[in-house]
N, C-alpha and C positions, 0 to 999 in steps of 0.2 A: 422136582419142586420139594423143598422140605416141608413137614407137617405145619410148621409155623409161618411159611412163606406167604406173602400176601399177593394175590394175582396183581398184575400189571394195572393199577387205578390210580387217579388222580388224589391227590391230598392237599389240594390248594383251594381257596374260595372261587368259586365260578359267579363272575359278574359280568354282565353286559356282554356276554359271550366269550370271554377270555379267562384263563386261570390266573390268579394273582395270589402273592403272600398275603399272610393275614397281619393287621396292625398290632396284634399282641404275640407275634412269633407264633409258636406250635404248641400242641398239648398231645400227650400220649394216650393212644388207644390201647388197650388191654387185651389180650386173650384170656377170657373166663375159665378156658379149660385148663390153662397152665399157670395163670397169674402172672405172665410175662408180657413184657411190651410187644406190640403188634406193628405200629406204624406211628408216625409222629404226623399230625393234622395240622394244618393252618387255624390259627386262633383269631376270630373276627373282633375288631373293636367297633364301637358306635360309629365312626367314621367309614367304617366299611359296610356297616349297615346303612347308613345313608347312600353310600355309593350304590348299593344294590337297589335301594327304593328309587334312586335318581333313574337307574337304568330302566326299572319296572314302569315307571311314570312316562319316561321317554317313549317307550314301546307301546304304551297302553293303546293310544287312538290308532296307530296303524294295525295292532293285531285286532282291536275290535272291528275294524272295517274289513278285515281279511275275510274273503268269503267262507261261509261255514263249511262248505264241502272242502275248502282247501284246508282248513284246521282239522276237519274230519281225517283226511288223508295223511296228515302228519303224525295224527295219534295212531292212525292204523299201522303207519311205518314204525313208530315207537313200539308198538305191541309185537311187531314181528322180529324187530331187533332184541327186545327183552326176552323173546322165547329164544332166539338165536343165540344168545349169550347166556342160557339158563346155568350152565355148568359154572361158569365164571362167578356169576351173581350168587349162587346157592354156596358155593365154596368161601366166598367173602363174608356172607351172613354168617356162616358156621364160626368161622374165625373170629369176628368181632362180637358175635351174640352168643354162640354156644349151641344153638338148636342142632339136633342131629341133622346130617346132610340131606336124608331123605325128606325131612318136614322142610329144609331151606328150599328144598326144589318144589316142594308142594306150595311155598310161598311166592315163588316166582310165577307159578302157573295163576295162584290166586291174584296176584298184584297185577299181572299182565291184564287178566279179564278186566279191570277198571278202564285200562286204556282201549281195549276193544269195545267195550260197552258203550263208553262216551264218544268213541269215534262214531258209533252207529246212531248216536242220539244228536250229535252236534249240529247236524243238518236238518234237525226237525223240531226245531224251538219254533214255537207259534204263539201268537196273540189271538185277538178275536176282533170282530167287527159287527156291530149290531144296533138295531134302531133304540132310541131312549123309550122306556115305557109310555112316555107322554106324546112320542111320536114326532117332537119338534127339534131332534137332534140325532146325530150318530155318535156313538161311542167306539173309539179306536184304543185297544189295548195292546201295548207292544212290550216285547221283553228286550231288555238291554244289559250288558255286564255291567257287575257292580263298579268294576275298576281294580286297582292294583290291591293285592291281598297278601297277607303274612301268613303262612302255614307253619305250624309247629307239629314235628312229630315226634313220637316216643321211640324208646330205644328197642322195643320187644318185636316189633315187625318193621324193620328199616325200610324194607322196599314197599310192600303193601301199603302202609299207612302213607307213604309218599304218593304213589300212584292213585289212592283213593281219593286225594285232594287236588293233586295236580291236573289229573284227567278232567275232571269236570269244570275245573277253573279255566282251563285251556279251551274246552269245548264251548264254553259259554262267552269266551272272548276276554276273559281276564289275564293279566300278567301277575306273576307271584315272585314274592321272596320265600325260600323255603329255609326253615332253620332246623336241622334235624339234630336229635338228641346227641350230646357230645360223646356218650358211651358207645354209639354205633354210627358214625357219620360216613365210613368209607362206602357203604352200599347207595347211600344216597348221592355221594359224588360220583359214583360209577354210572348211576342212572342219569345224572345231569349230562353225562357225556354222550348217553345214549339219546337223549332228547335234542341234543345238538346235531348228533350224527343222523337223526331223523328228519331235521329241516326246521327246528323250532328257532324263529329269528333271535338274534342277538337281544338280551334284555327282557325277553318274554318269561323266561324261568331264570333266576339267580339262586345260588345256594350258598349259605355261610353257616359254618359251624362255629360254635363259640362256647366257651366255659363259663360265662358271665352272663346274667340277666339284663345288664345295662344295654345291651345290644337289643333286645326285645323291647326294653322299656322306651328307648328312644324311637323306634319305629312304631309303636303304637300311639306315642304322643305327637307324631308327625301327622298333620291333617291332610296330607296328601294320600295316605293311607286308608283304604275304604272297607276292608273287612279282614277279619281275623278268625282263623279256623285252628283250633287246638285239640289235640288228643293227649290225655294224661290225666293225672289225678284229680279228684274234685278240689282239693285244698288247693292246687296251683291255678285250676280252672276258674275258682271263685276270685282270686287275686287278679286273674286276668280280665275278668268280667269287669271288675271294679275300674281298672284301667281304660278299658275300652269304652266305658261310660262317658269319659269325658269328651271323647270325639263322635259319640253315638254311632260307634262302628257295628256293622253287621257282623254277627258273631254265630260260629258253629262250635259247639263244645261236646266232645265225645269224652265222658269224664269216666270215673271209676264204677266198679260193678262189684256185686258180691252175690253172685248167681245161686239161687236155691236149685237143686237137682231133686226133684220129688218122685219117689217110687212107691206107688199104691200097692195094695195087697193083691191086686189081680194083674201085676206086671208080669212079663217075660223077664225072670232074673237073669238069664243069660244075654238078652238084648239090653238089659240094664246095666249090667257090669261092663258091657263092651263100650255102652254109651258113656258110662262114667269114665272110663279109661281114656276115651276121645275128648270129652269135655274137661277132664281135669289135668291130663299130662299133656296133651298137645302144648308145645313151647314151655314144656318144664312147669306148666301151671302159671307161667308169666304172661298172662292175658287178661285182659278186662272182662271178656265173656268166659273165663274159666269158671267151671261149677266150683263153688266154694262151700255151701253148706248142703250137706247131703241128708235130706228129711225122708225118712223111710218109715212106711207103716209098721207098727208094733209086730203084726203077725210075720212080718218077713225080714226084720230088720236084722236079725242074728245071722241069718243065711245069707243076705246080700252082703253083710260085712266081711264073713268068712269069705266068700267068692271073690269079693273085691281084693281083700289082703292076699289071696292066692295069686291073683293076676298081677297085682303090683310086686309082690316078691320075686316073680319070674323074670323081671324086666332087668335089661343090662344098662348099667349107669357109666357113663364115661364120656372121653372126647368125641363130639359130634362128627369128626372126620373119620373116626374108626368104623368099620363095617360092623353092623349088627348092633349099634349103640341104639337104645332106646329113648333114653333120658340123658341130656346133656347137663351141664353146670349152670348155676344160677349166674345172674350178670354180675354181681360183684360180692365180695365177702360181707358186707354189710347186710345185703339183702338175704343172704344165706343164714347169716346169724339172727336175723329178724324171724325168719320162718321157725328156727330152731327154738326162739324163745317163745313162739305161740304154742308150739307142741308142747314144751315142757310146762307152760302155764296150764294147758287142757289136762296134762296127766295130774298136776298137782290139784284141779278142780274135780278130780274122779274119773277121768275118762281113761279107757284101756287102750294100750298100745299094740295094735295086732302085727304090724309090721313096719320096718324103717325106723325113723326117730333118732338115728344116731349119726354124727355128722363123721364122714370118713376122714382119716389121717392124710390121705394122698393130697398132692398139689392140686390147685384148682378150687373153684366155689361150688363143690358139689353137695346135693342133699339128697337122699334117697327117697324113693316113692313110700308115702307113709299113710297108713290107715289107722284112725282113731274110732272106736266104738264108744257108744254110752256116753256122748259128748253133752254136757249139759247147754241146753239152750241159750243160757245167759254168758257162756264162756266168752272170752275175747276172741278166740279162734272163730267163733261164729258171728260175731259183730265187725270184725275188721277184715279187709280184703287180704287174702293169705299171699296170694302172688307167688305160689311155691308149689311144688308136687304133693300136696296133704290133703287127704280127703277125711273129714270129720264128720261122723255118722251120728245123727240124732234121730229118737223115735217120735212118731206122731200118732194119736189114736183115732183120729178120724179126718175126713176131708176139710171140716171146719178149722181143726188146729192146724192142719197142712198149710192152708191159706194163710192163716193168722201169721205163722212162723215165716212163711214165704216173703210176706209184706211187712215184716217187722222191722226192717233197715230203712235207711234214709235213701238209699240208691235203688235204682230200678233198670238195670241195663238188658240183661239176658235171663232167662229160666229154662230149665229142662223138666219134662214131665213124662213119666212112664206109667202107661195104664193101658188096658185093652178095652176100657168103656169109651165110646165114641162120644157119649154125652159129657162124661165127666172131662174129657180132653177138651170139649168146647168151652165147657164152663171154666176151666183153668186158663183159657186163652183170653178169657174175658174177665177174669177176677184177679190174676197175679199181676202185680204192679210193675211190669216190666215192658221195655220198648219192643223186644223179641222174645218168642216163646217157642221152644222146639219140642215137638211131640215125638216121642218114641225115637228120639235121635241125639246123638252127641255133638252135631255139627250144625251150625244154622247160618253160617256167613256165606254170602255170595254177591257178586257184584250186582246182580240184576234185582236184590232185595234191598229195601230201605233198612240201614244199619243206624241205630242210636236208641238212647234210653229216656226213661222218665225220672221225675224227682231230681235227685243230686246226681244223676247220670248223665245229664247235660241236656243241650239244646240242639235242636236241628237234626238232620238226617243226610247220611252219606250213601252213596250207590242208588240204583234204581233210577226212576224217573224224578224222584224227589231230589237226588244228589245235585242235579244241575241247576235246580231252583234255587239252591243256597247261594248260587252265584250270578244270579239275574235280579234285576230290578223290574218291577211292574210299573209302567208308565200309562197313564190314561191320557187320551188327546179327545177332547170335546169338538166334534165338527157339526157345523150347520146342516140343518135338513135340506138334502138336495132337491126335495120336490117343494120346498117352500115359495108359496105364491102361485103355485099352479092349482087348476081347478081339479078339486077331489075326482078320482077315478082316471084322470089322464097320466099320461107317463111323458117322459123327456124324449121319446123315440121319435 
């Protein structure tokens, strides 16, 4: 198999259990490591979107009434097949998205865990039954599936973002239409085949890739759709929320981040540098949870920046399929140029470039791991989500200033804190405005933990017990008192 060869994977739309051509022909998927065409994928039209929703609506009642244990077993089989096909999926992700093959394998492991986790939860959804406080009635609270869902996933984690949405939806009894990002649709299409092979009935999961937003617009406007789940930028999320308001759709929004990475004077600097490497360069920094603003106490800022620059300078940048590659390409030339512009702007504002910062002349959309020291707190690179392999270091004087800087942006998805003081760690967990806080670690995502943010970083949670609640309606049934008319103290026995 040549380096640019795509593993045997479907490229058509997946609607009602069958593969079919797109109403708009095809579009090109590019390998970001070479800038060359990788495959052509079916381009869905609004009519294709309607056909996908037709299929989801048709399958909804039957899937909702499928015993939860049966749904759980299907998800478990999907988990096993995903693990079995890990090498094929990982190679496909590296080809279309660029991440190093080892990281792609890690995404398969992470993404598969959502299938396993929700297979274990599916059969344990419960309501409650209790007496009314007045004693004159009984309250029955039941959970039922929301109904057909539209799931929109981003390009940066093409498998994990699909499993993180599809698994809880299916566990809850919902049917779905998945619209993957057009930059990386191949992994989602391969996963659709896995779900079919696992026994997911026709129409329960439909996958349509498209280059235009009118497909999504038509689906959101359709009154048969009952939920929208989106992962992507805050700008797009806000626009989708406005559209969803017309039909009062249930929404889950996992939006942009600008994660602070706080290093206090008592931190273990070796651990902090390794944590920074993981939190910044996983996925080339193209992650909403990526550390973005490195806020370091003045006493250790110079030493931390020096060590981090040494760590970054020793990394290998190249095609993710090549052994030993640490950092792959960025997703597009436009994305690479945007990051380069932020770095140039920071240097113009007085930041010191310690390593990286030069766009290579080689083919592909590469940008080197970059460390900037002495970055002004008001620099654009501190205010915008970088989404690239760049670590800007800014000093703070004390804990109060650190918290103020951490909370100074409109988003709040993830945060990282390095300190040996337990009481300070607890304070950070309660004062930093973020939905997720990692203490002395550069990793925080886990299928068994609630994933999501506050402020402009979104609404709702994915993963954990909270994840399935996003796909369930709560219904209250008022029942008459079964003891009405009976003498107090007696029973019906």
